[in-house]
LOZABA-634121 format. One line per field, with one value per atom (N, C-alpha, C, CB): residue in three letters; x, y, z; residue number from 1. Coordinates in nm, 4 decimals. Glycine has a CB too. Layout:
N
aa: c(ALA|...)
x: c(X|...)
y: c(Y|...)
z: c(Z|...)
i: c(NUM|...)
***
This chain:
139
aa: c(MET|MET|MET|MET|ARG|ARG|ARG|ARG|GLN|GLN|GLN|GLN|SER|SER|SER|SER|ARG|ARG|ARG|ARG|GLU|GLU|GLU|GLU|HIS|HIS|HIS|HIS|ILE|ILE|ILE|ILE|THR|THR|THR|THR|VAL|VAL|VAL|VAL|ALA|ALA|ALA|ALA|THR|THR|THR|THR|ARG|ARG|ARG|ARG|GLY|GLY|GLY|GLY|GLN|GLN|GLN|GLN|GLY|GLY|GLY|GLY|LEU|LEU|LEU|LEU|TYR|TYR|TYR|TYR|GLU|GLU|GLU|GLU|PHE|PHE|PHE|PHE|THR|THR|THR|THR|ARG|ARG|ARG|ARG|GLN|GLN|GLN|GLN|LEU|LEU|LEU|LEU|ARG|ARG|ARG|ARG|SER|SER|SER|SER|PHE|PHE|PHE|PHE|VAL|VAL|VAL|VAL|GLN|GLN|GLN|GLN|GLN|GLN|GLN|GLN|SER|SER|SER|SER|GLY|GLY|GLY|GLY|VAL|VAL|VAL|VAL|SER|SER|SER|SER|GLU|GLU|GLU|GLU|GLY|GLY|GLY|GLY|LEU|LEU|LEU|LEU|VAL|VAL|VAL|VAL|THR|THR|THR|THR|VAL|VAL|VAL|VAL|PHE|PHE|PHE|PHE|VAL|VAL|VAL|VAL|ARG|ARG|ARG|ARG|HIS|HIS|HIS|HIS|THR|THR|THR|THR|SER|SER|SER|SER|CYS|CYS|CYS|CYS|SER|SER|SER|SER|LEU|LEU|LEU|LEU|LEU|LEU|LEU|LEU|VAL|VAL|VAL|VAL|GLN|GLN|GLN|GLN|GLU|GLU|GLU|GLU|ASN|ASN|ASN|ASN|ALA|ALA|ALA|ALA|ASP|ASP|ASP|ASP|PRO|PRO|PRO|PRO|ASP|ASP|ASP|ASP|VAL|VAL|VAL|VAL|GLN|GLN|GLN|GLN|THR|THR|THR|THR|ASP|ASP|ASP|ASP|LEU|LEU|LEU|LEU|ILE|ILE|ILE|ILE|GLY|GLY|GLY|GLY|PHE|PHE|PHE|PHE|PHE|PHE|PHE|PHE|ARG|ARG|ARG|ARG|ARG|ARG|ARG|ARG|LEU|LEU|LEU|LEU|VAL|VAL|VAL|VAL|PRO|PRO|PRO|PRO|GLU|GLU|GLU|GLU|GLY|GLY|GLY|GLY|MET|MET|MET|MET|ASP|ASP|ASP|ASP|TRP|TRP|TRP|TRP|LEU|LEU|LEU|LEU|GLY|GLY|GLY|GLY|HIS|HIS|HIS|HIS|THR|THR|THR|THR|THR|THR|THR|THR|GLU|GLU|GLU|GLU|GLY|GLY|GLY|GLY|PRO|PRO|PRO|PRO|ASP|ASP|ASP|ASP|ASP|ASP|ASP|ASP|MET|MET|MET|MET|PRO|PRO|PRO|PRO|ALA|ALA|ALA|ALA|HIS|HIS|HIS|HIS|ILE|ILE|ILE|ILE|LYS|LYS|LYS|LYS|ALA|ALA|ALA|ALA|ALA|ALA|ALA|ALA|LEU|LEU|LEU|LEU|THR|THR|THR|THR|GLN|GLN|GLN|GLN|VAL|VAL|VAL|VAL|SER|SER|SER|SER|ILE|ILE|ILE|ILE|SER|SER|SER|SER|ILE|ILE|ILE|ILE|PRO|PRO|PRO|PRO|VAL|VAL|VAL|VAL|ALA|ALA|ALA|ALA|GLU|GLU|GLU|GLU|GLY|GLY|GLY|GLY|ARG|ARG|ARG|ARG|PRO|PRO|PRO|PRO|VAL|VAL|VAL|VAL|LEU|LEU|LEU|LEU|GLY|GLY|GLY|GLY|THR|THR|THR|THR|TRP|TRP|TRP|TRP|GLN|GLN|GLN|GLN|GLY|GLY|GLY|GLY|ILE|ILE|ILE|ILE|TYR|TYR|TYR|TYR|LEU|LEU|LEU|LEU|PHE|PHE|PHE|PHE|GLU|GLU|GLU|GLU|HIS|HIS|HIS|HIS|ARG|ARG|ARG|ARG|ARG|ARG|ARG|ARG|ALA|ALA|ALA|ALA|PRO|PRO|PRO|PRO|HIS|HIS|HIS|HIS|GLN|GLN|GLN|GLN|ARG|ARG|ARG|ARG|GLN|GLN|GLN|GLN|VAL|VAL|VAL|VAL|VAL|VAL|VAL|VAL|LEU|LEU|LEU|LEU|HIS|HIS|HIS|HIS|ILE|ILE|ILE|ILE|ILE|ILE|ILE|ILE|GLY|GLY|GLY|GLY|GLU|GLU|GLU|GLU)
x: c(0.7001|0.8101|0.8629|0.8024|0.9799|1.0313|1.1580|1.0723|1.1786|1.3119|1.3707|1.2884|1.4842|1.5477|1.6663|1.5774|1.7101|1.8429|1.9032|1.8191|2.0344|2.1212|2.2409|2.1616|2.2775|2.4265|2.5059|2.4313|2.6205|2.7369|2.8492|2.8036|2.9306|3.0709|3.1706|3.0958|3.2605|3.3729|3.5089|3.3867|3.5514|3.6787|3.7936|3.7053|3.8750|4.0031|4.1156|4.0130|4.2214|4.3576|4.4606|4.4216|4.4168|4.5119|4.4813|4.6678|4.5739|4.5568|4.5418|4.6616|4.4605|4.4435|4.2951|4.4829|4.2678|4.1469|4.0780|4.1641|3.9539|3.8888|3.7484|3.8685|3.7463|3.6361|3.5065|3.6849|3.3988|3.2767|3.1582|3.2368|3.1969|3.1137|3.0113|3.1931|3.0713|2.9738|2.8617|3.0418|2.8933|2.7814|2.6859|2.8495|2.7358|2.6550|2.5492|2.7516|2.6067|2.5332|2.4201|2.6346|2.4556|2.3650|2.2421|2.4398|2.2961|2.1917|2.0875|2.2651|2.1442|2.0621|1.9609|2.1574|2.0140|1.9264|1.8175|2.0129|1.8517|1.7728|1.6513|1.8600|1.6855|1.5915|1.4717|1.6605|1.4786|1.3704|1.3417|1.2431|1.4274|1.4273|1.4914|1.4914|1.4129|1.4671|1.5414|1.3382|1.4680|1.5102|1.5310|1.4062|1.6240|1.6514|1.7877|1.6252|1.8176|1.9403|1.9896|1.9169|2.0920|2.1561|2.2608|2.2227|2.2512|2.3460|2.4307|2.2759|2.5690|2.6508|2.7200|2.7602|2.7097|2.7588|2.8249|2.6400|2.9519|3.0342|3.0139|3.1946|3.0162|2.9763|3.1103|2.8494|3.2052|3.3341|3.4065|3.4341|3.5065|3.5766|3.7260|3.5597|3.7759|3.9056|3.9352|3.9548|3.8163|3.8052|3.7228|3.7615|3.7131|3.6256|3.5959|3.7035|3.5161|3.4726|3.5290|3.3210|3.5426|3.5969|3.5249|3.7413|3.5091|3.4592|3.6071|3.3220|3.6490|3.7799|3.7899|3.8757|3.9042|3.9362|3.9720|4.0588|3.9018|3.9252|3.9976|3.7953|4.0573|4.1315|4.2845|4.1077|4.3406|4.4917|4.5309|4.5552|4.5851|4.6164|4.7133|4.6720|4.7947|4.8780|4.8024|4.9657|4.6896|4.5992|4.5897|4.4394|4.5602|4.5358|4.6693|4.4680|4.7821|4.9043|4.9531|4.9952|4.9354|4.9587|4.8790|4.9397|4.7519|4.6581|4.7128|4.5094|4.7360|4.7788|4.9160|4.7991|4.9952|5.1300|5.1124|5.2410|5.0314|4.9916|4.9464|4.8792|4.8496|4.7992|4.8900|4.6867|4.9715|5.0901|5.1770|5.1908|5.2033|5.3032|5.2116|5.3852|5.0990|5.0192|4.9896|4.8987|4.9584|4.9225|5.0099|4.7780|5.1380|5.2236|5.1983|5.3820|5.2359|5.2354|5.3588|5.2367|5.3509|5.4724|5.4682|5.6215|5.3600|5.3526|5.3435|5.2294|5.4544|5.4535|5.3642|5.5872|5.3089|5.2049|5.0771|5.1881|5.0383|4.9041|4.8777|4.8776|4.7633|4.7190|4.6466|4.6381|4.5822|4.5131|4.5964|4.4141|4.6581|4.7607|4.7367|4.9029|4.6207|4.5973|4.5744|4.4873|4.5168|4.4871|4.5883|4.3701|4.7103|4.8387|4.8662|4.8247|4.9696|5.0259|4.9696|5.1627|4.8777|4.8146|4.6685|4.8154|4.6332|4.4715|4.4438|4.4166|4.5170|4.4790|4.5242|4.5436|4.6181|4.6272|4.5030|4.7608|4.4633|4.3455|4.2261|4.3036|4.1965|4.0904|4.0988|4.0689|4.2320|4.2592|4.2127|4.4228|4.2714|4.2555|4.1036|4.3529|4.0255|3.8908|3.8159|3.8546|3.8772|3.8071|3.8395|3.8566|3.9381|3.9867|3.9000|4.1560|3.8480|3.7781|3.6423|3.8254|3.5602|3.4148|3.3675|3.3340|3.2602|3.2100|3.0646|3.2126|3.0250|2.8992|2.9116|2.7893|2.8545|2.8482|2.7086|2.9418|2.6577|2.5270|2.5575|2.4406|2.4875|2.5086|2.3674|2.5908|2.3540|2.2227|2.1923|2.2147|2.0689|2.0358|1.9409|1.9796|1.9776|1.8952|1.8932|1.9377|1.7717|1.7499|1.7972|1.8327|1.7735|1.7902|1.9474|1.7129|2.0284|2.1769|2.2369|2.2626|2.3407|2.4034|2.4691|2.5170|2.4744|2.5208|2.6680|2.4300|2.7444|2.9004|2.9667|2.9626|3.0691|3.1517|3.2281|3.2638|3.2560|3.3376|3.4398|3.4294|3.5215|3.6320|3.6166|3.7653|3.4939|3.4629|3.4258|3.3407|3.4800|3.4439|3.4159|3.5479|3.3396|3.3276|3.4181|3.1867|3.4879|3.5959|3.5767|3.7451|3.6071|3.6269|3.7752|3.5835|3.8179|3.9608|3.9884|3.9937|4.0617|4.1125|4.2236|4.1441|4.2214|4.3288|4.3966|4.2877|4.3594|4.4319|4.5027|4.3239|4.6084|4.7128|4.6363|4.8669|4.5765|4.5107|4.3991|4.4676|4.3771|4.2429|4.1201|4.2362|4.0252|3.8913|3.7766|3.8785|3.6581|3.5307|3.4528|3.4446|3.4389|3.3811|3.2412|3.4581|3.1452|3.0064|2.9762|2.9155|2.9139|2.8672|2.7143|2.9422|2.6515|2.5009|2.4779|2.4262|2.3951|2.3343|2.1887|2.3525|2.1408|2.0116|1.9779|1.9895|1.8711|1.8179|1.6663|1.8325|1.6512|1.5204|1.4823|1.5112|1.3748|1.3473|1.2012|1.4764|1.1865|1.0549|1.1150|0.9598)
y: c(-5.1054|-5.1479|-5.2543|-5.1898|-5.2336|-5.3430|-5.4012|-5.2728|-5.5317|-5.5983|-5.6761|-5.7052|-5.6780|-5.7658|-5.8117|-5.6961|-5.9251|-6.0014|-6.0638|-6.1192|-6.0581|-6.1116|-6.1724|-6.0045|-6.2766|-6.3384|-6.2989|-6.5117|-6.2523|-6.2230|-6.3220|-6.0530|-6.3360|-6.4093|-6.3129|-6.5622|-6.3011|-6.2132|-6.2988|-6.1086|-6.3309|-6.4148|-6.3395|-6.4511|-6.4094|-6.3494|-6.4318|-6.3412|-6.3559|-6.4194|-6.4334|-6.3354|-6.4245|-6.4358|-6.2970|-6.4585|-6.2760|-6.1590|-6.0457|-6.1391|-5.9551|-5.8219|-5.7659|-5.8238|-5.6486|-5.5835|-5.6027|-5.4573|-5.6417|-5.6565|-5.5733|-5.8091|-5.4659|-5.3685|-5.4385|-5.2258|-5.4150|-5.4627|-5.3483|-5.6043|-5.2266|-5.1086|-5.1172|-4.9931|-5.1261|-5.1360|-5.2320|-5.1687|-5.3526|-5.4611|-5.4279|-5.6112|-5.3592|-5.3076|-5.1835|-5.2629|-5.1071|-4.9951|-5.0526|-4.9053|-5.1568|-5.2112|-5.2769|-5.3129|-5.3548|-5.4198|-5.3139|-5.4953|-5.2116|-5.1057|-5.0452|-4.9893|-5.0246|-4.9615|-5.0660|-4.9059|-5.1795|-5.2725|-5.3221|-5.3701|-5.2775|-5.3206|-5.2323|-5.3078|-5.1201|-5.0165|-4.9426|-5.0839|-4.9795|-4.8921|-4.7658|-4.9559|-4.6606|-4.5213|-4.4841|-4.4079|-4.5002|-4.4545|-4.5788|-4.3554|-4.6262|-4.7380|-4.7616|-4.8346|-4.8928|-4.9320|-5.0769|-4.9482|-5.0676|-5.1980|-5.2455|-5.1715|-5.3788|-5.4462|-5.5392|-5.5227|-5.5331|-5.6347|-5.7122|-5.5667|-5.8427|-5.9583|-6.0609|-6.0291|-6.0876|-6.1840|-6.3251|-6.1310|-6.4263|-6.5602|-6.6487|-6.6509|-6.5789|-6.6501|-6.6008|-6.6236|-6.6766|-6.6348|-6.6014|-6.7335|-6.5976|-6.5675|-6.4557|-6.6821|-6.3803|-6.2660|-6.1748|-6.2876|-6.0420|-5.9456|-5.8300|-5.8869|-5.7345|-5.6207|-5.4842|-5.6145|-5.4027|-5.2703|-5.1784|-5.2556|-5.0421|-4.9156|-4.8545|-4.8097|-4.8206|-4.7718|-4.6821|-4.8784|-4.6014|-4.5110|-4.6041|-4.4063|-4.5568|-4.6235|-4.5356|-4.6742|-4.4276|-4.3438|-4.3662|-4.2128|-4.3889|-4.4057|-4.5533|-4.3095|-4.6281|-4.7710|-4.7945|-4.8363|-4.6716|-4.6920|-4.7207|-4.5764|-4.6714|-4.6908|-4.8516|-4.6179|-4.9277|-5.0694|-5.1389|-5.1292|-5.1001|-5.1477|-5.1160|-5.0999|-5.0094|-4.9801|-5.0537|-4.8469|-5.0621|-5.1381|-5.2850|-5.1231|-5.3634|-5.4892|-5.5105|-5.5140|-5.4145|-5.4256|-5.3868|-5.3184|-5.3143|-5.2944|-5.4242|-5.1933|-5.4736|-5.6115|-5.7272|-5.6595|-5.7285|-5.8369|-5.8056|-5.8192|-5.6894|-5.6681|-5.6795|-5.5127|-5.6419|-5.6595|-5.7950|-5.5913|-5.8836|-6.0189|-6.1030|-6.0364|-6.1156|-6.2024|-6.3541|-6.1765|-6.4198|-6.5662|-6.6070|-6.6269|-6.7325|-6.7982|-6.7642|-6.7304|-6.7198|-6.7040|-6.8440|-6.6144|-6.8897|-7.0270|-7.0770|-7.0553|-7.0005|-7.0111|-7.0492|-6.8877|-7.0237|-7.0580|-7.1981|-7.0022|-7.2549|-7.3938|-7.4287|-7.4252|-7.3405|-7.3601|-7.3585|-7.2695|-7.4693|-7.4614|-7.5655|-7.4798|-7.6461|-7.7575|-7.7180|-7.8385|-7.5954|-7.5406|-7.4565|-7.4672|-7.4560|-7.3645|-7.2489|-7.3038|-7.1929|-7.0800|-6.9593|-7.0600|-6.9395|-6.8173|-6.8209|-6.7796|-6.9418|-6.9497|-6.8851|-7.0918|-6.9091|-6.8566|-6.7023|-6.9426|-6.6569|-6.5117|-6.4453|-6.4773|-6.5278|-6.4649|-6.4487|-6.5527|-6.5633|-6.5341|-6.4216|-6.6400|-6.4116|-6.2864|-6.1538|-6.2744|-6.1500|-6.0210|-6.0246|-6.0133|-6.0981|-6.1021|-6.0498|-6.2304|-6.1119|-6.0702|-5.9105|-6.1687|-5.8691|-5.7204|-5.6230|-5.6995|-5.6780|-5.5992|-5.6252|-5.6224|-5.6360|-5.6555|-5.7563|-5.5043|-5.8220|-5.9115|-5.8694|-6.0479|-5.7425|-5.6922|-5.5346|-5.7507|-5.4762|-5.3270|-5.2797|-5.2773|-5.1817|-5.1157|-4.9923|-5.0913|-4.9605|-4.8387|-4.7712|-4.8641|-4.6464|-4.5890|-4.5727|-4.4493|-4.5833|-4.5468|-4.4367|-4.6619|-4.3465|-4.2277|-4.1962|-4.1119|-4.1682|-4.1254|-4.2421|-3.9870|-4.3648|-4.4987|-4.5329|-4.4807|-4.4573|-4.4939|-4.5113|-4.3689|-4.5980|-4.6045|-4.4651|-4.7257|-4.4306|-4.2958|-4.3189|-4.2287|-4.3116|-4.3328|-4.2043|-4.4356|-4.1779|-4.0550|-4.0631|-4.0451|-3.9400|-3.9282|-4.0493|-3.7877|-4.0744|-4.1709|-4.2962|-4.1143|-4.3263|-4.4515|-4.5604|-4.4289|-4.6868|-4.8061|-4.9189|-4.8434|-5.0023|-5.1254|-5.2512|-5.1671|-5.3050|-5.4022|-5.5294|-5.3378|-5.6427|-5.7741|-5.7652|-5.9280|-5.8048|-5.7887|-5.9485|-5.6812|-6.0056|-6.1378|-6.1527|-6.1818|-6.2424|-6.2631|-6.3929|-6.2520|-6.4764|-6.6108|-6.5752|-6.7548|-6.6586|-6.6485|-6.7164|-6.7376|-6.8163|-6.8919|-6.8286|-7.0202|-6.8353|-6.7779|-6.8545|-6.8028|-6.7726|-6.8244|-6.7542|-6.8024|-6.8250|-6.7750|-6.7279|-6.8987|-6.6097|-6.5664|-6.5246|-6.4589|-6.5668|-6.5305|-6.4129|-6.6477|-6.3371|-6.2003|-6.1812|-6.0667|-6.1609|-6.1449|-5.9989|-6.2213|-5.9467|-5.8168|-5.8152|-5.7522|-5.7398|-5.7251|-5.5768|-5.8073|-5.5343|-5.3945|-5.4100|-5.3151|-5.3010|-5.2773|-5.1341|-5.3247|-5.0899|-4.9535|-4.9225|-4.8891|-4.8114|-4.7709|-4.7249|-4.6430)
z: c(6.9985|7.0234|6.9181|7.1496|6.8791|6.7701|6.8382|6.6080|6.7858|6.8281|6.7038|6.9569|6.6871|6.5805|6.6376|6.4452|6.5927|6.6206|6.4934|6.7267|6.5026|6.3885|6.4380|6.2904|6.3938|6.4214|6.3015|6.4390|6.3434|6.2269|6.2616|6.2283|6.1616|6.1963|6.1486|6.1204|6.2513|6.2245|6.2051|6.3453|6.0858|6.0656|6.1174|5.9141|6.1865|6.2310|6.1759|6.3870|6.1808|6.1294|6.2323|6.0174|6.3655|6.4648|6.5391|6.4061|6.6440|6.7336|6.6641|6.8232|6.7026|6.6499|6.6679|6.5005|6.6156|6.5965|6.4737|6.6124|6.4698|6.3478|6.3464|6.3230|6.2719|6.2743|6.1997|6.1974|6.2532|6.1943|6.2110|6.2661|6.2241|6.2138|6.1108|6.1890|5.9814|5.8706|5.8821|5.7533|5.9269|5.9426|6.0644|5.9677|6.1623|6.2616|6.2167|6.3690|6.1451|6.0782|5.9869|5.9910|5.9022|5.8143|5.8964|5.7243|5.9876|6.0760|6.1335|6.1990|6.1896|6.2572|6.1544|6.3177|6.0293|5.9319|5.8827|5.8097|5.8524|5.8191|5.9234|5.7869|6.0401|6.1559|6.1483|6.3044|6.0825|6.0876|6.2257|6.0450|6.3262|6.4474|6.4285|6.5590|6.4764|6.4538|6.5949|6.4132|6.7010|6.8299|6.9175|6.8918|6.9839|7.0545|7.1185|6.9748|7.1246|7.1822|7.1042|7.3495|7.0659|6.9980|7.0876|6.8493|7.1137|7.1928|7.1030|7.3042|7.1255|7.0480|7.1584|6.9404|7.1313|7.2335|7.1595|7.3164|7.2039|7.1355|7.2179|7.1313|7.1551|7.2322|7.2424|7.1456|7.2836|7.3109|7.4509|7.1835|7.4941|7.6115|7.6060|7.7039|7.4828|7.4420|7.3383|7.3956|7.3251|7.2567|7.3252|7.1318|7.2588|7.3379|7.2344|7.4812|7.2820|7.1994|7.2455|7.1996|7.1608|7.1916|7.1162|7.1653|7.1686|7.0905|7.0917|7.1723|6.9660|6.9555|6.8424|6.9451|6.8339|6.7169|6.6024|6.7485|6.4880|6.3695|6.2579|6.3224|6.2984|6.2130|6.2014|6.2551|6.3054|6.3102|6.3410|6.4224|6.2434|6.2745|6.3878|6.1545|6.4246|6.5254|6.6639|6.5308|6.6722|6.7955|6.8143|6.7717|6.7125|6.7286|6.7586|6.6013|6.6766|6.7176|6.8632|6.6259|6.9100|7.0468|7.1437|7.0685|7.1382|7.2125|7.2078|7.1528|7.1050|7.0900|7.1831|6.9358|7.1584|7.2222|7.3850|7.1411|7.4156|7.5553|7.6298|7.5590|7.5604|7.6184|7.6239|7.5414|7.5205|7.5085|7.6391|7.3546|7.6701|7.7725|7.9142|7.7493|7.9280|8.0479|8.0820|8.0376|7.9903|8.0006|7.9095|7.9693|7.9310|7.8314|7.8472|7.8549|7.7363|7.7353|7.8151|7.5862|7.8611|7.9197|8.0922|7.8372|8.1397|8.2845|8.3479|8.3257|8.4056|8.4502|8.5740|8.4796|8.6295|8.7375|8.6906|8.8090|8.5572|8.5115|8.5031|8.3859|8.5526|8.5482|8.4300|8.6592|8.3465|8.2341|8.1147|8.2260|8.0734|7.9646|7.8576|8.0216|7.8831|7.7768|7.6464|7.8072|7.6160|7.4847|7.4251|7.4891|7.4715|7.4331|7.5201|7.2924|7.4979|7.5835|7.5620|7.5671|7.4518|7.4381|7.4979|7.2927|7.5349|7.5789|7.6953|7.6031|7.8143|7.9371|7.9367|8.0552|7.8742|7.8629|7.7854|7.7899|7.6868|7.6083|7.6958|7.4839|7.7898|7.8797|7.9724|7.9517|8.0160|8.1057|8.0321|8.1416|7.9096|7.8302|7.8002|7.6866|7.7855|7.7759|7.8950|7.7488|8.0151|8.1380|8.1688|8.2644|8.1113|8.1406|8.0504|8.1033|7.9499|7.8482|7.8522|7.7153|7.7502|7.7671|7.6453|7.7627|7.6679|7.5771|7.5287|7.6398|7.5747|7.5422|7.5480|7.6399|7.4407|7.4277|7.3986|7.3165|7.4576|7.4294|7.3656|7.5537|7.2502|7.1836|7.1555|7.0525|7.1850|7.1592|7.0018|7.2318|6.9660|6.8258|6.8193|6.7509|6.7333|6.6966|6.5597|6.7636|6.5164|6.3703|6.2847|6.3306|6.3518|6.2667|6.2428|6.1119|6.3251|6.3122|6.4646|6.2247|6.4631|6.6014|6.6307|6.6107|6.7525|6.7911|6.8323|6.9126|6.7348|6.7501|6.7333|6.6428|6.7800|6.7648|6.6170|6.8946|6.5837|6.4441|6.4125|6.4464|6.5192|6.4893|6.5613|6.5227|6.6181|6.6873|6.5767|6.7938|6.6172|6.5470|6.6378|6.4537|6.5886|6.6689|6.6323|6.6606|6.7287|6.6908|6.7781|6.7130|6.6997|6.7896|6.8168|6.7113|6.9400|6.9737|6.9945|7.1171|6.8977|6.8995|6.9814|6.7750|7.0915|7.1743|7.1511|7.3069|7.0501|7.0286|6.8927|7.0194|6.8935|6.7781|6.6466|6.8205|6.6609|6.5490|6.4928|6.5893|6.3695|6.3092|6.3806|6.1354|6.3743|6.4279|6.3592|6.5848|6.3671|6.3043|6.4366|6.2094|6.4734|6.5958|6.5789|6.6532|6.6556|6.6414|6.7300|6.6743|6.6623|6.7323|6.7185|6.6629|6.8260|6.8249|6.8323|6.9463|6.7343|6.7388|6.7731|6.6133|6.8669|6.9076|6.9319|7.0265|6.8682|6.8745|6.9192|6.7255|7.0021|7.0541|7.0474|7.1911|7.0246|7.0129|6.9276|6.9411|6.8812|6.8072|6.6716|6.8880)
i: c(1|1|1|1|2|2|2|2|3|3|3|3|4|4|4|4|5|5|5|5|6|6|6|6|7|7|7|7|8|8|8|8|9|9|9|9|10|10|10|10|11|11|11|11|12|12|12|12|13|13|13|13|14|14|14|14|15|15|15|15|16|16|16|16|17|17|17|17|18|18|18|18|19|19|19|19|20|20|20|20|21|21|21|21|22|22|22|22|23|23|23|23|24|24|24|24|25|25|25|25|26|26|26|26|27|27|27|27|28|28|28|28|29|29|29|29|30|30|30|30|31|31|31|31|32|32|32|32|33|33|33|33|34|34|34|34|35|35|35|35|36|36|36|36|37|37|37|37|38|38|38|38|39|39|39|39|40|40|40|40|41|41|41|41|42|42|42|42|43|43|43|43|44|44|44|44|45|45|45|45|46|46|46|46|47|47|47|47|48|48|48|48|49|49|49|49|50|50|50|50|51|51|51|51|52|52|52|52|53|53|53|53|54|54|54|54|55|55|55|55|56|56|56|56|57|57|57|57|58|58|58|58|59|59|59|59|60|60|60|60|61|61|61|61|62|62|62|62|63|63|63|63|64|64|64|64|65|65|65|65|66|66|66|66|67|67|67|67|68|68|68|68|69|69|69|69|70|70|70|70|71|71|71|71|72|72|72|72|73|73|73|73|74|74|74|74|75|75|75|75|76|76|76|76|77|77|77|77|78|78|78|78|79|79|79|79|80|80|80|80|81|81|81|81|82|82|82|82|83|83|83|83|84|84|84|84|85|85|85|85|86|86|86|86|87|87|87|87|88|88|88|88|89|89|89|89|90|90|90|90|91|91|91|91|92|92|92|92|93|93|93|93|94|94|94|94|95|95|95|95|96|96|96|96|97|97|97|97|98|98|98|98|99|99|99|99|100|100|100|100|101|101|101|101|102|102|102|102|103|103|103|103|104|104|104|104|105|105|105|105|106|106|106|106|107|107|107|107|108|108|108|108|109|109|109|109|110|110|110|110|111|111|111|111|112|112|112|112|113|113|113|113|114|114|114|114|115|115|115|115|116|116|116|116|117|117|117|117|118|118|118|118|119|119|119|119|120|120|120|120|121|121|121|121|122|122|122|122|123|123|123|123|124|124|124|124|125|125|125|125|126|126|126|126|127|127|127|127|128|128|128|128|129|129|129|129|130|130|130|130|131|131|131|131|132|132|132|132|133|133|133|133|134|134|134|134|135|135|135|135|136|136|136|136|137|137|137|137|138|138|138|138|139|139|139|139)
***
């Protein structure tokens, strides 16, 4: 049984989806694991992770628009407002999505569908340096 772990940084320019599938594939290949499981974990509370289509950019635009409508800024009943009007909505969006994803590995590659990519979903307006942990276990 082998294990490997790596931290990567995903630089964001504000709200949006930032694909890092290429970095994940490289990590899996370099690990030497042929069959196993890779876990992706983001170490923040105002962004999240998604497995999503990477072929049509309209998918990203529509997802961002949907979450803006679902959890808008300016909800006057929120108590956590000291870090700005986008902070608590960002926490809510992160709570509705996920901060950890597990992906099977077969033949030395993540088992992703043809149009699937791995994304960091930034919910804050300001740029951030987001820390993502990649961990793989297998043979």
